[in-house]
N, C-alpha and C positions, 0 to 999 in steps of 0.2 A: 547394432541395436542401440548402443549408447548414442551414436550420432543422431538417430531418429528422435531419441528422447530429448536430447539437447535442443534439436530443432523445434520440437513441439513446445517445450518450455519457453524458448525464445519467442516463438509466435504468441504465446500466452502473455508474456511480459509486454510485447509490443502492442497487443490488442488492449490490455488493461491500461497501459500508458496513454494510448490514443483516447480511450474512453475517459480517462481522468482529465485530459486536456479539454475535451469537448463538453464536459459537464458545465452548466452555468451555476447551479446551486452549490454553495460551499459544503453543505451537509452531505450531498451526494458525492461531491469530490472526495470527502474524507473516507466515505465508505468504499469508493473505488480505489483510493490510495491504500486502503487496508488490503484489498484484493491484489493490488500490485505488489505490496510488501510480501504477501504470501507467495506470489509467483516468483519474486526475486529470491526468496528463501529456498524455494524449490530449485531454482536455477543454480544457486550456489551449492546446494547439496549435490545436484547432479554433476557439477564440476569439481566435485571432491574437496569442497571447502566448507565442511559442516560447522566449523566455528563461526565463520562469517554468516552462514545461513541462520544459525541460532540468534546471533546478534541482530540480523535483519528481521527475524521473526519477532523478536521482543520489541525492537524500536520501530521498525517500519510498519508492522502490522497491528501493534497495540498501542504504544505510547503516543506516537505522532498523531494518528487519527483521533485518539481520544482527546488530546489537547486541542486539536482543531475543532472538534465537535463542541467541547466545553466553551471555547472562545466564541464560536458562532452562537451558541445558546445565550451567552451573556450579552453579546451585542444585540441580538434580537429582542431581548427583554428590556432593553433601553439603557444599558450601561451599568454604573456602579449602584449597589444598594447601600444605603447609609442609615 
């Protein structure tokens, strides 16, 4: 049963990574990157590394996509505000 769960999560990780690479819009890439981070956190948890899974959940699913979205927003607005 554990092998099936690992295979399913690995397929989810591969699918999310493929979709992230194929996206053209950086904002959509950030959202898909968040989903990829969730899938990787699930994979680490299934592989009995919950500490790595929690770190991936915090950084890969929340902080990194948020920073990308904020950067894209600032660039689309026209740069620095003074």
